[in-house]
N, C-alpha and C positions, 0 to 999 in steps of 0.2 A: 504494500500500500504506500502511495506517495506521501511523503512528509514535507512539512514546511520548516525550513532551517533558517535560523538567524545566526550569521557568522560575524561576530565583532572582530575587527581587524581583518575583514574579508578581502582587502586588497593587499595585504601583506604577503610575505613569502609563503608561509604555511597556508594562510587563508585562501589565497588565490588558487593554489593547487587543489585545495579541498572544494572550493566553489566549482572549479572546472569539473572535478570528479562527480559532484552532486548533480550538476546540470546535465552532464552526459548520461546519467542514469535516470533522468526525468524528474528529479526532485524540484520543489519550489524553493528558491533561495533569496534571502535578503542579505545584501552586503552592507554592513554597518561599519563605516570607517571614516575618520576625519581627514584621511589622505595626507597627513603631515609627515609620515615617514618616507625616507628616501626610497624611491622605487615604487611606492604605492600607486602613483598616477600612471606609471608605465604598466604595472600589473593590471590596473583597471582598464587601461586602453586595450591590452591584450585580451582580457575577458570580453570587452565590448566588441572588438573585431571578430573574435572567435564565435561568440554566441548571439551577437546583436544586442541592441539596447533593450529589447523586450525579453532577453534571455534570463534576466534576473532583475531584482529591485535594488536600487542603490539608495542608501540613506547616508549622506555625507556629514555625519554628526559625530560627537565625542561621547565616550562612556561617562565622562564627568558630568554630563547633562542628564540629570535624573528623569526629567519629563520626556526627553526625546527617546531615551532607551526604553522607558516604560511604554511609550506609544508603540515603538518598534516591536516589542515583545508580546503584545497583547493577544495575538492569536497564532503563536508558533508552537511547533511540536518539539523542536530541538534547538537549544542555544549552545553554540560552540564559542567559548569566550577566549579569543586569541589576542584581543587588543591589549596593548601594554607598553610601558617603558621597558626597554629590554637590556640596557647596558649597566653594569656595576659602576663603571667610571662616571657615567652621566648621573647616576643616583647620588654619588658622593658629591658631585658639583652642585646638584640641585635636588636635595632630599625632599623638599615640600612638593615639588611637581611630581617627583617619583611616587610619593605617597598618594597624591590626588589621583593619579592615573591608575596605579596598580591596586592600592588598597581600597580607596573610595570608589574607584571605577568598578571594581569587582563587586563591592557591596551593592552598588546601584544595579548591576546586572542581576544579582540574586534577588533583590527586592522587586525588580521588574518581573522576574519569573514567578515569585511568590504572589504578587498582587494581580497577576494575569488570571489567577484562578484555574489555570489549565494544567498545572503541574508538569511543565515541560522538562524534558531531559536537559541537564546542564553539564557540559564538559568544560573543565577548567584546565588550561595549559599552565601548570605550575613548573617548578624548576628544581634541579638537584641542589641548587644553592641553599635550599631550606635546611640542608644538613650541615651547613657551615664549614669550617676549616677541618673538622674531624682530626684535631691534633693528637687525640689519644690513640689513633689507629697507627700501628707500626707500618711504616712505608720503607721499602728497601730500593736501592738504586741499581739498575742494570746498565748495560752498555748504551742502550738507546732510549730507555724508558724507566719510569718508576713503577713499582708493583706493590700490592698489598701482601704482607707476609701471611696474614691469617684469614683473608676473605677471597678465596679463589673464584667465587661466583659474583663478587662485587657487593655493593651496599644494598641492603633490603629496606623495605618499608618500615621495618621494626626499629630502624635507627632513630635515636632521639633527635628531635629538631633543635637546631641551634642557629638562629638567624644572624648571619654576618653581613655587614654593609646595609645601607638603606634599602638597596634593591632586595636583598635577602629578607629584610623585615617586611617590605611592602608585599612582595610575592607570597611570603609565608603567611601574612595576615589573610590574604585572599584564599590561600590554601586551606586554612583552618575555618574560615567562614563557610567555604563551600562544603566542607565536611559537616559542619554543624547545622547547616540548613537542611541537610538530609535527616539528621537526628531529630531536630526540633520541629521542622515543618513538613517532614516526609517528602521533601523535594528529591526527585531522583537525580541527584548531583554526584559527579565523579571527579576526583582529582587525578591528573596525570602528571607526575613529576618527570618532566622530559629532560633528557640529556642533550648531547650535541647533535642537533638536527641540521641536515644539509641537503641541497638539491637545487634543481632549476628554479628560476625566478627569485633567487636569493641574492639581494644586492648587499653583500657583506661589506662591512667596514672594519677598520682596525680594532674597534672596541667590541665588536659583536659579529658573529658569523665568520669565524676565522678561516674555515675551510674555503668558503666562497671568496673571502677577501684575498687569501694567498693566490688563488687561481686568477682572480680578476687582476690583481696587482701585477702578477708575473706576465700575464698575457698583454696587459696594457702598458707594460714597462714602467710601473710605479714602484717607488721604494718600499721595501719590506723590512720591518723591524721585528725581531724575535725577542720577546720579553721573557726574562728568566733564562734557563739553560736549554730550552727546547725539548727537554725530556718529559714535560708535563703530559700526562696521559688522559685521554677522554675516550669514552665509548661512542662511536659515531653511528647515527641512524639515518638512513636515506628517507627522504620525505614521504615517498609512497608507502614505505613500511609503517611510518607514523600514522598515515591516513587509514591504513588497514586496521591499526589499533583503535582509532576513533570509530570505525565501522563496527568493529568487534564489540566495543563497549555499548554502542547504541543497540545492536542486534541482541545483546545479552544483558539488557539493562536490569532485569530482575536479579541477576547475579551481581552486577557491577554497582548498582545504586548504593551510595554511601561509602564506597571503597576508595582506596588510594592505590595507585599502581605506579611503580617505577618503569618508565618507558624509554629505553635506549637501545644501543646496539648490543649491550651485554658483553661478556668477556670474549666472545668470538669476534667482536668488531672493535677492538681497541687499537689506538694509534697515538704515538707521541706527536706533539704539535709541530715539531720540525725534524727531529732526528729520524723518525719513520716517514713522516709525510713528505719531507723535502725530496728524498729519492724518487718517490712515486710521482710527485709533481714534475721533477726534471725528466723522468721517463716519458711523461706525456708531452712535455714541451720539446724535448730533444736537445736541450742545452742546460748548462749549469746556471743556477739562480744566485745572484749576489744578495746577501742579507746583512743588515746591521744588528747589533745587539743592544738590548735595553735592560734596565733593572726589572726585577720581579714587580708585578703590579699587586696592589692591595687586594686581598681576598682570593688570589689565584691559587686554586688547589693544585698540589703537585700531581695528584691523581684523583680521578673520579670515574668509577665504573659502576653501572647499574646492575643490580641483581634483578633480572627480569623473570624469574621463575614463577612468581605469583601470576603475572599476566599470561605466561605460557600455560599454567595450570588451570586458571579460572576462565580465561578468554580464548584459549586455544590459539594464541598469537605468538609468532616468532618472526624475527627479521628474515627477509628473503634475499636482500641485496647485499653482497659483500662490500667491504670498504673499497677495495680496489675497483670493482665494477661501478660502484656509486660515484667515486671520484672521476672515473672516466666519463660517465654520463654528464656530470656537472661540467667537466672540462669541455666536452663537446658543445654543451649549451652556451657556455660563456664564449667560446671560440666563434660560434655561429651567430652570436648576438652582440658583437663588439660595439655596434652603434649605440647600444643602450647605456654604455659605460663612458 
């Protein structure tokens, strides 16, 4: 049965990919986006050219506007809340704006869902940053990457929360509100603590979206700075695999409602940000990339890997795209869309 979806941040990297998927399968889609983020207007143009102006409804508004989001959510079946301030560094420079967008904005979305009286499904894109620096976990150093001594499967949802940075606090606040609206109001809401997502339509910048940024910068001959020693490890998840997780949550909402899931590439898709990634990048490019070195950035985890076994067990979801294949797909997209950068 066709559903009506409200995608906040629907012109963003993840949002535009999901909007495209939903339209292709015949769903009704509202794109709610203030179009302030770099690349949002380009993604919106792509959606419009691909599906026509009648292919979806655009509401060019902000989640900080309670009235507007409440009106947008009044008769939808599913809300996927992707709108947000996304960079730790930006949150440090402007913590009030970060709070208004991430914490208050998420509260506004939840209230809009509650007041609609329709009990729509609410998916919230949270972050692994809610686990903080995890200084108590023993981390060892290998030749090209850091690794956990005692957590071969990565960090699970049972890990205690420890919000570092204004960004961690604002996203963590939304995370907990989404959980509690399921407990208190029976809203079928789900928290997805996402790791490092990458893929086409990602206009990465130095502060956020590092996989895309390194590809864009190298192809466009822009300077690249590696902060820290380049051995920092992340588990990478290709965007289509993430969208499969969204679909799995919605299709199995009776199981997923009120739950929290770590959604990332897991231990099978880990990579250090330069020591491992650099050679793969250079293999695609066909030449060596010159980089500069910078100091470690505040809040930068030496390693984060998601334990995704709960999602595997309860949602029957696992990543399908390997890191090497995913990077090649993103490389091909950047290479064939250089005019966008």
